[in-house]
VMD Tcl script that builds the backbone (N, CA, C; Angstrom):
set m [mol new atoms 324]
animate dup $m
set s [atomselect $m all]
$s set {name element resname resid chain x y z} {
  {N N UNK 1 A 36.588 -25.469 22.337}
  {CA C UNK 1 A 37.509 -24.528 21.743}
  {C C UNK 1 A 37.272 -24.420 20.238}
  {N N UNK 2 A 37.088 -25.586 19.611}
  {CA C UNK 2 A 36.884 -25.609 18.179}
  {C C UNK 2 A 35.578 -24.887 17.809}
  {N N UNK 3 A 34.535 -25.059 18.614}
  {CA C UNK 3 A 33.250 -24.408 18.386}
  {C C UNK 3 A 33.393 -22.889 18.403}
  {N N UNK 4 A 34.142 -22.340 19.339}
  {CA C UNK 4 A 34.308 -20.891 19.441}
  {C C UNK 4 A 35.059 -20.326 18.241}
  {N N UNK 5 A 35.970 -21.088 17.661}
  {CA C UNK 5 A 36.687 -20.634 16.464}
  {C C UNK 5 A 35.701 -20.492 15.303}
  {N N UNK 6 A 34.791 -21.469 15.167}
  {CA C UNK 6 A 33.791 -21.399 14.104}
  {C C UNK 6 A 32.827 -20.221 14.316}
  {N N UNK 7 A 32.448 -19.997 15.552}
  {CA C UNK 7 A 31.540 -18.894 15.865}
  {C C UNK 7 A 32.212 -17.561 15.540}
  {N N UNK 8 A 33.452 -17.403 15.926}
  {CA C UNK 8 A 34.181 -16.163 15.653}
  {C C UNK 8 A 34.333 -15.966 14.144}
  {N N UNK 9 A 34.646 -17.021 13.415}
  {CA C UNK 9 A 34.801 -16.921 11.962}
  {C C UNK 9 A 33.473 -16.531 11.304}
  {N N UNK 10 A 32.392 -17.158 11.735}
  {CA C UNK 10 A 31.084 -16.849 11.166}
  {C C UNK 10 A 30.676 -15.417 11.495}
  {N N UNK 11 A 30.911 -14.997 12.724}
  {CA C UNK 11 A 30.568 -13.642 13.136}
  {C C UNK 11 A 31.399 -12.614 12.367}
  {N N UNK 12 A 32.660 -12.872 12.169}
  {CA C UNK 12 A 33.534 -11.966 11.418}
  {C C UNK 12 A 33.060 -11.841 9.977}
  {N N UNK 13 A 32.683 -12.964 9.367}
  {CA C UNK 13 A 32.180 -12.940 7.992}
  {C C UNK 13 A 30.892 -12.138 7.901}
  {N N UNK 14 A 29.980 -12.369 8.839}
  {CA C UNK 14 A 28.715 -11.647 8.849}
  {C C UNK 14 A 28.934 -10.152 9.005}
  {N N UNK 15 A 29.777 -9.749 9.930}
  {CA C UNK 15 A 30.027 -8.330 10.164}
  {C C UNK 15 A 30.686 -7.669 8.963}
  {N N UNK 16 A 31.584 -8.370 8.289}
  {CA C UNK 16 A 32.224 -7.779 7.117}
  {C C UNK 16 A 31.221 -7.623 5.979}
  {N N UNK 17 A 30.293 -8.567 5.848}
  {CA C UNK 17 A 29.253 -8.440 4.821}
  {C C UNK 17 A 28.336 -7.263 5.144}
  {N N UNK 18 A 27.959 -7.102 6.397}
  {CA C UNK 18 A 27.108 -5.994 6.812}
  {C C UNK 18 A 27.808 -4.661 6.553}
  {N N UNK 19 A 29.089 -4.581 6.843}
  {CA C UNK 19 A 29.844 -3.348 6.627}
  {C C UNK 19 A 29.896 -3.002 5.145}
  {N N UNK 20 A 30.039 -4.006 4.277}
  {CA C UNK 20 A 30.073 -3.761 2.836}
  {C C UNK 20 A 28.734 -3.229 2.340}
  {N N UNK 21 A 27.634 -3.829 2.783}
  {CA C UNK 21 A 26.309 -3.380 2.375}
  {C C UNK 21 A 26.053 -1.975 2.878}
  {N N UNK 22 A 26.404 -1.716 4.129}
  {CA C UNK 22 A 26.194 -0.395 4.716}
  {C C UNK 22 A 27.012 0.658 3.970}
  {N N UNK 23 A 28.237 0.333 3.603}
  {CA C UNK 23 A 29.088 1.289 2.885}
  {C C UNK 23 A 28.512 1.603 1.512}
  {N N UNK 24 A 27.884 0.645 0.845}
  {CA C UNK 24 A 27.299 0.878 -0.468}
  {C C UNK 24 A 26.079 1.775 -0.378}
  {N N UNK 25 A 25.344 1.746 0.733}
  {CA C UNK 25 A 24.129 2.531 0.866}
  {C C UNK 25 A 24.379 3.919 1.435}
  {N N UNK 26 A 25.550 4.157 1.978}
  {CA C UNK 26 A 25.835 5.451 2.581}
  {C C UNK 26 A 25.920 6.528 1.504}
  {N N UNK 27 A 25.434 7.736 1.777}
  {CA C UNK 27 A 25.520 8.810 0.803}
  {C C UNK 27 A 26.972 9.143 0.495}
  {N N UNK 28 A 27.244 9.398 -0.755}
  {CA C UNK 28 A 28.582 9.753 -1.189}
  {C C UNK 28 A 28.736 11.268 -1.171}
  {N N UNK 29 A 29.950 11.770 -0.984}
  {CA C UNK 29 A 30.147 13.214 -1.040}
  {C C UNK 29 A 29.705 13.737 -2.410}
  {N N UNK 30 A 28.981 14.837 -2.426}
  {CA C UNK 30 A 28.481 15.384 -3.677}
  {C C UNK 30 A 27.078 14.897 -4.016}
  {N N UNK 31 A 26.578 13.883 -3.313}
  {CA C UNK 31 A 25.229 13.373 -3.539}
  {C C UNK 31 A 24.245 14.032 -2.579}
  {N N UNK 32 A 24.564 15.217 -2.128}
  {CA C UNK 32 A 23.761 15.882 -1.113}
  {C C UNK 32 A 22.348 16.154 -1.600}
  {N N UNK 33 A 21.411 15.990 -0.710}
  {CA C UNK 33 A 20.027 16.347 -0.979}
  {C C UNK 33 A 19.525 17.083 0.251}
  {N N UNK 34 A 18.423 17.781 0.074}
  {CA C UNK 34 A 17.837 18.475 1.213}
  {C C UNK 34 A 16.380 18.079 1.342}
  {N N UNK 35 A 15.895 18.096 2.550}
  {CA C UNK 35 A 14.494 17.806 2.821}
  {C C UNK 35 A 13.835 19.105 3.247}
  {N N UNK 36 A 12.721 19.418 2.586}
  {CA C UNK 36 A 12.017 20.672 2.835}
  {C C UNK 36 A 10.553 20.364 3.128}
  {N N UNK 37 A 10.025 20.957 4.189}
  {CA C UNK 37 A 8.608 20.818 4.527}
  {C C UNK 37 A 7.957 22.186 4.467}
  {N N UNK 38 A 6.800 22.240 3.834}
  {CA C UNK 38 A 6.088 23.501 3.736}
  {C C UNK 38 A 4.842 23.365 2.888}
  {N N UNK 39 A 4.370 24.506 2.374}
  {CA C UNK 39 A 3.148 24.558 1.576}
  {C C UNK 39 A 3.501 24.819 0.119}
  {N N UNK 40 A 2.931 24.002 -0.783}
  {CA C UNK 40 A 3.156 24.231 -2.210}
  {C C UNK 40 A 2.558 25.564 -2.614}
  {N N UNK 41 A 3.380 26.447 -3.168}
  {CA C UNK 41 A 2.893 27.746 -3.615}
  {C C UNK 41 A 2.852 27.825 -5.133}
  {N N UNK 42 A 3.602 26.957 -5.797}
  {CA C UNK 42 A 3.607 26.904 -7.255}
  {C C UNK 42 A 3.716 25.454 -7.677}
  {N N UNK 43 A 2.878 25.047 -8.627}
  {CA C UNK 43 A 2.926 23.684 -9.137}
  {C C UNK 43 A 2.535 23.719 -10.610}
  {N N UNK 44 A 3.537 23.691 -11.493}
  {CA C UNK 44 A 3.314 23.732 -12.933}
  {C C UNK 44 A 3.891 22.457 -13.534}
  {N N UNK 45 A 3.040 21.441 -13.674}
  {CA C UNK 45 A 3.498 20.144 -14.166}
  {C C UNK 45 A 3.910 20.205 -15.633}
  {N N UNK 46 A 3.261 21.062 -16.423}
  {CA C UNK 46 A 3.616 21.170 -17.840}
  {C C UNK 46 A 5.025 21.710 -18.033}
  {N N UNK 47 A 5.404 22.684 -17.234}
  {CA C UNK 47 A 6.747 23.271 -17.333}
  {C C UNK 47 A 7.760 22.563 -16.434}
  {N N UNK 48 A 7.253 21.718 -15.547}
  {CA C UNK 48 A 8.154 20.997 -14.652}
  {C C UNK 48 A 8.778 21.869 -13.583}
  {N N UNK 49 A 8.001 22.819 -13.070}
  {CA C UNK 49 A 8.513 23.738 -12.058}
  {C C UNK 49 A 7.561 23.810 -10.879}
  {N N UNK 50 A 8.129 24.063 -9.718}
  {CA C UNK 50 A 7.316 24.225 -8.534}
  {C C UNK 50 A 8.059 25.004 -7.477}
  {N N UNK 51 A 7.339 25.363 -6.420}
  {CA C UNK 51 A 7.944 26.065 -5.295}
  {C C UNK 51 A 7.157 25.720 -4.044}
  {N N UNK 52 A 7.863 25.737 -2.935}
  {CA C UNK 52 A 7.251 25.482 -1.641}
  {C C UNK 52 A 7.695 26.583 -0.691}
  {N N UNK 53 A 6.775 27.034 0.157}
  {CA C UNK 53 A 7.122 28.019 1.182}
  {C C UNK 53 A 7.222 27.293 2.511}
  {N N UNK 54 A 8.376 27.413 3.156}
  {CA C UNK 54 A 8.594 26.738 4.427}
  {C C UNK 54 A 7.878 27.480 5.547}
  {N N UNK 55 A 7.851 26.888 6.712}
  {CA C UNK 55 A 7.209 27.509 7.875}
  {C C UNK 55 A 7.907 28.794 8.299}
  {N N UNK 56 A 9.163 28.951 7.908}
  {CA C UNK 56 A 9.902 30.169 8.253}
  {C C UNK 56 A 9.740 31.246 7.189}
  {N N UNK 57 A 8.950 30.958 6.138}
  {CA C UNK 57 A 8.695 31.951 5.099}
  {C C UNK 57 A 9.665 31.913 3.939}
  {N N UNK 58 A 10.571 30.976 3.929}
  {CA C UNK 58 A 11.544 30.850 2.848}
  {C C UNK 58 A 10.903 30.136 1.665}
  {N N UNK 59 A 11.080 30.682 0.470}
  {CA C UNK 59 A 10.562 30.049 -0.737}
  {C C UNK 59 A 11.674 29.208 -1.369}
  {N N UNK 60 A 11.364 27.950 -1.652}
  {CA C UNK 60 A 12.330 27.033 -2.249}
  {C C UNK 60 A 11.768 26.551 -3.585}
  {N N UNK 61 A 12.460 26.897 -4.680}
  {CA C UNK 61 A 12.036 26.470 -6.015}
  {C C UNK 61 A 12.638 25.100 -6.313}
  {N N UNK 62 A 11.939 24.329 -7.150}
  {CA C UNK 62 A 12.438 23.001 -7.509}
  {C C UNK 62 A 11.980 22.643 -8.917}
  {N N UNK 63 A 12.624 21.627 -9.473}
  {CA C UNK 63 A 12.295 21.109 -10.800}
  {C C UNK 63 A 11.541 19.803 -10.633}
  {N N UNK 64 A 10.495 19.627 -11.441}
  {CA C UNK 64 A 9.697 18.405 -11.384}
  {C C UNK 64 A 10.109 17.505 -12.544}
  {N N UNK 65 A 10.859 16.461 -12.244}
  {CA C UNK 65 A 11.274 15.516 -13.282}
  {C C UNK 65 A 10.375 14.280 -13.290}
  {N N UNK 66 A 9.602 14.088 -12.212}
  {CA C UNK 66 A 8.672 12.960 -12.106}
  {C C UNK 66 A 7.287 13.508 -11.753}
  {N N UNK 67 A 6.514 13.936 -12.759}
  {CA C UNK 67 A 5.205 14.546 -12.477}
  {C C UNK 67 A 4.256 13.627 -11.724}
  {N N UNK 68 A 4.438 12.314 -11.852}
  {CA C UNK 68 A 3.554 11.380 -11.156}
  {C C UNK 68 A 3.631 11.528 -9.637}
  {N N UNK 69 A 4.728 12.085 -9.132}
  {CA C UNK 69 A 4.856 12.304 -7.691}
  {C C UNK 69 A 3.874 13.368 -7.189}
  {N N UNK 70 A 3.415 14.237 -8.100}
  {CA C UNK 70 A 2.577 15.370 -7.718}
  {C C UNK 70 A 1.141 15.250 -8.196}
  {N N UNK 71 A 0.770 14.118 -8.798}
  {CA C UNK 71 A -0.543 14.031 -9.444}
  {C C UNK 71 A -1.727 14.194 -8.496}
  {N N UNK 72 A -1.584 13.923 -7.228}
  {CA C UNK 72 A -2.700 14.068 -6.281}
  {C C UNK 72 A -2.583 15.332 -5.433}
  {N N UNK 73 A -1.666 16.222 -5.810}
  {CA C UNK 73 A -1.419 17.435 -5.028}
  {C C UNK 73 A -1.782 18.673 -5.830}
  {N N UNK 74 A -1.944 19.785 -5.142}
  {CA C UNK 74 A -2.208 21.069 -5.791}
  {C C UNK 74 A -1.590 22.171 -4.939}
  {N N UNK 75 A -1.565 23.379 -5.479}
  {CA C UNK 75 A -1.065 24.515 -4.698}
  {C C UNK 75 A -1.860 24.590 -3.400}
  {N N UNK 76 A -1.177 24.818 -2.314}
  {CA C UNK 76 A -1.807 24.868 -0.997}
  {C C UNK 76 A -1.624 23.578 -0.207}
  {N N UNK 77 A -1.204 22.496 -0.884}
  {CA C UNK 77 A -0.972 21.231 -0.180}
  {C C UNK 77 A 0.265 21.344 0.694}
  {N N UNK 78 A 0.191 20.738 1.856}
  {CA C UNK 78 A 1.349 20.706 2.755}
  {C C UNK 78 A 2.130 19.436 2.441}
  {N N UNK 79 A 3.438 19.602 2.165}
  {CA C UNK 79 A 4.260 18.486 1.708}
  {C C UNK 79 A 5.647 18.510 2.345}
  {N N UNK 80 A 6.289 17.354 2.287}
  {CA C UNK 80 A 7.712 17.258 2.562}
  {C C UNK 80 A 8.349 16.748 1.286}
  {N N UNK 81 A 9.367 17.468 0.804}
  {CA C UNK 81 A 10.042 17.128 -0.436}
  {C C UNK 81 A 11.499 16.784 -0.163}
  {N N UNK 82 A 12.011 15.791 -0.901}
  {CA C UNK 82 A 13.460 15.545 -0.902}
  {C C UNK 82 A 13.957 16.049 -2.249}
  {N N UNK 83 A 14.855 17.026 -2.210}
  {CA C UNK 83 A 15.351 17.692 -3.409}
  {C C UNK 83 A 16.839 17.383 -3.553}
  {N N UNK 84 A 17.237 16.877 -4.744}
  {CA C UNK 84 A 18.652 16.542 -4.953}
  {C C UNK 84 A 19.462 17.800 -5.226}
  {N N UNK 85 A 20.768 17.645 -5.384}
  {CA C UNK 85 A 21.644 18.813 -5.524}
  {C C UNK 85 A 21.399 19.585 -6.814}
  {N N UNK 86 A 20.740 18.938 -7.803}
  {CA C UNK 86 A 20.400 19.609 -9.058}
  {C C UNK 86 A 19.051 20.330 -8.971}
  {N N UNK 87 A 18.386 20.246 -7.819}
  {CA C UNK 87 A 17.106 20.923 -7.628}
  {C C UNK 87 A 15.904 20.110 -8.064}
  {N N UNK 88 A 16.100 18.819 -8.351}
  {CA C UNK 88 A 14.993 17.944 -8.767}
  {C C UNK 88 A 14.410 17.226 -7.559}
  {N N UNK 89 A 13.089 17.110 -7.536}
  {CA C UNK 89 A 12.410 16.388 -6.460}
  {C C UNK 89 A 12.422 14.904 -6.780}
  {N N UNK 90 A 12.871 14.083 -5.808}
  {CA C UNK 90 A 12.851 12.634 -6.033}
  {C C UNK 90 A 11.964 11.896 -5.040}
  {N N UNK 91 A 11.384 12.636 -4.073}
  {CA C UNK 91 A 10.453 12.020 -3.137}
  {C C UNK 91 A 9.509 13.089 -2.608}
  {N N UNK 92 A 8.213 12.740 -2.534}
  {CA C UNK 92 A 7.189 13.659 -2.029}
  {C C UNK 92 A 6.357 12.927 -0.989}
  {N N UNK 93 A 6.148 13.573 0.144}
  {CA C UNK 93 A 5.260 13.039 1.169}
  {C C UNK 93 A 4.180 14.076 1.422}
  {N N UNK 94 A 2.930 13.665 1.258}
  {CA C UNK 94 A 1.797 14.556 1.518}
  {C C UNK 94 A 1.616 14.666 3.021}
  {N N UNK 95 A 1.714 15.877 3.530}
  {CA C UNK 95 A 1.605 16.113 4.972}
  {C C UNK 95 A 0.248 16.703 5.348}
  {N N UNK 96 A -0.663 16.775 4.381}
  {CA C UNK 96 A -1.973 17.370 4.645}
  {C C UNK 96 A -2.741 16.557 5.671}
  {N N UNK 97 A -3.484 17.252 6.480}
  {CA C UNK 97 A -4.322 16.608 7.486}
  {C C UNK 97 A -5.730 16.520 6.916}
  {N N UNK 98 A -6.330 15.396 7.061}
  {CA C UNK 98 A -7.685 15.193 6.548}
  {C C UNK 98 A -8.668 16.079 7.299}
  {N N UNK 99 A -9.639 16.622 6.562}
  {CA C UNK 99 A -10.686 17.429 7.185}
  {C C UNK 99 A -11.741 16.562 7.852}
  {N N UNK 100 A -11.715 15.286 7.547}
  {CA C UNK 100 A -12.714 14.360 8.075}
  {C C UNK 100 A -12.294 13.863 9.449}
  {N N UNK 101 A -13.140 14.070 10.417}
  {CA C UNK 101 A -12.884 13.566 11.769}
  {C C UNK 101 A -13.997 12.586 12.069}
  {N N UNK 102 A -13.659 11.307 12.230}
  {CA C UNK 102 A -14.705 10.322 12.482}
  {C C UNK 102 A -15.378 10.578 13.827}
  {N N UNK 103 A -16.676 10.348 13.848}
  {CA C UNK 103 A -17.389 10.511 15.104}
  {C C UNK 103 A -17.348 9.200 15.873}
  {N N UNK 104 A -17.383 9.321 17.143}
  {CA C UNK 104 A -17.366 8.130 18.010}
  {C C UNK 104 A -18.772 7.975 18.577}
  {N N UNK 105 A -19.395 6.902 18.179}
  {CA C UNK 105 A -20.744 6.639 18.698}
  {C C UNK 105 A -20.657 6.059 20.101}
  {N N UNK 106 A -21.395 6.657 20.976}
  {CA C UNK 106 A -21.429 6.165 22.355}
  {C C UNK 106 A -22.730 5.426 22.576}
  {N N UNK 107 A -22.630 4.326 23.160}
  {CA C UNK 107 A -23.831 3.525 23.467}
  {C C UNK 107 A -24.608 4.213 24.582}
  {N N UNK 108 A -25.949 4.229 24.484}
  {CA C UNK 108 A -26.750 4.880 25.540}
  {C C UNK 108 A -26.704 4.145 26.849}
}
mol reanalyze $m
mol bondsrecalc $m
mol representation Tube
mol addrep $m
């Protein structure tokens, strides 16, 4: 009986700690961001501006506050962007497919 009381107490403590951590990481109202996938149609690192055209043909403009996120990309690159409510990009994923297809050597 005494063992089960300790187990319940430990489990309750663990769950309350997990709930606190989870609540701190959850998005807050007003912290909305959007994720956009498409082709870069404009990329001006000097002016900090860019645009992406989605697969549905919608053009989405954004502000570049972290140029290092775009240093290996150019217009025409396929990307997924996370854009905050102020229109700034805070995450970039290169979605381009490599043109290189490795050959498979078959033994004779």
